[in-house]
C-alpha positions in Angstrom: 50.8 -87.7 132.2 47.2 -88.2 133.1 45.0 -88.9 130.0 41.3 -88.5 130.5 38.2 -87.0 128.9 35.0 -85.7 130.3 31.7 -87.6 129.9 28.9 -85.2 129.2 26.0 -87.6 128.9 25.0 -91.2 129.1 22.1 -93.4 128.2 20.9 -93.8 131.8 21.2 -90.1 132.7 23.8 -90.9 135.4 25.7 -87.7 134.7 22.4 -85.8 135.1 21.8 -87.5 138.4 25.3 -86.6 139.6 24.4 -83.0 138.8 21.2 -83.3 140.9 23.3 -84.4 143.9 25.8 -81.6 143.4 25.8 -79.2 140.5 29.7 -79.1 140.5 30.1 -82.8 139.9 31.6 -84.0 136.6 32.8 -87.4 135.4 36.0 -88.1 133.6 37.1 -91.4 132.0 40.7 -92.1 132.8 42.3 -93.8 129.8 45.4 -94.9 131.8 43.5 -96.6 134.6 40.5 -97.5 132.4 37.9 -96.3 134.9 35.4 -93.5 135.5 36.3 -90.9 138.0 34.0 -88.5 139.8 35.3 -84.9 140.2 33.9 -81.7 141.7 34.7 -78.2 140.4 34.1 -76.7 143.8 37.1 -78.4 145.3 40.2 -76.3 145.4 43.4 -77.5 143.7 42.3 -81.1 143.0 38.9 -81.8 141.7 39.1 -85.6 142.2 36.5 -87.2 144.5 36.6 -90.9 143.8 37.2 -93.7 141.3 34.1 -95.6 140.2 35.0 -99.3 140.3 32.4 -100.2 137.6 32.9 -100.8 133.9 29.8 -98.8 133.1 28.0 -95.8 134.5 24.9 -97.1 136.2 22.9 -97.0 139.4 25.8 -98.4 141.4 27.8 -95.2 140.7 25.0 -93.1 142.2 24.7 -95.4 145.2 28.5 -95.3 145.9 28.5 -91.6 145.5 25.7 -91.1 148.0 27.3 -93.5 150.4 30.6 -91.6 150.4 29.3 -88.0 150.8 31.1 -86.2 153.6 27.9 -85.7 155.7 27.5 -89.5 155.8 31.1 -89.9 157.0 30.2 -91.1 160.5 27.7 -93.6 159.2 30.2 -95.0 156.7 33.0 -95.2 159.3 30.6 -97.2 161.6 29.7 -99.5 158.8 33.4 -100.1 157.9 34.3 -100.7 161.6 31.4 -103.3 161.9 32.5 -105.0 158.7 36.1 -105.1 159.9 35.0 -106.6 163.2 33.0 -109.3 161.4 36.1 -110.1 159.2 38.4 -110.3 162.3 35.9 -112.7 164.0 35.6 -114.8 160.9 39.4 -115.0 160.5 39.9 -115.8 164.2 37.3 -118.6 164.0 39.0 -120.0 160.9 42.5 -120.0 162.6 41.1 -121.6 165.8 39.4 -124.3 163.7 42.6 -125.0 161.8 44.5 -125.3 165.1 41.9 -127.6 166.6 41.9 -129.8 163.5 45.7 -130.1 163.6 45.6 -131.0 167.3 43.2 -133.8 166.5 45.3 -135.1 163.7 48.3 -135.6 166.0 
């Protein structure tokens, strides 16, 4: 059973800023997962939007929310693809360096 409660206000007005982005947003604190979750009343069936991976509600929560809005989806996918490509290149270089080092050891 999911245990959570709604957060109605906070000292940095993050809840208010969520409402400025979308009037249907609301924030729950999930007691089981010990994290904040962003939800939207306008979504049918399931209101969940995303888990906020921060221990406190602050500017990072707003930044993450703005970054993950559906109309920014293409931009986010491009950014993720570029980061994945960088990681693959870095990992490939690391593997090649290891192989080269082992060849010289022999």
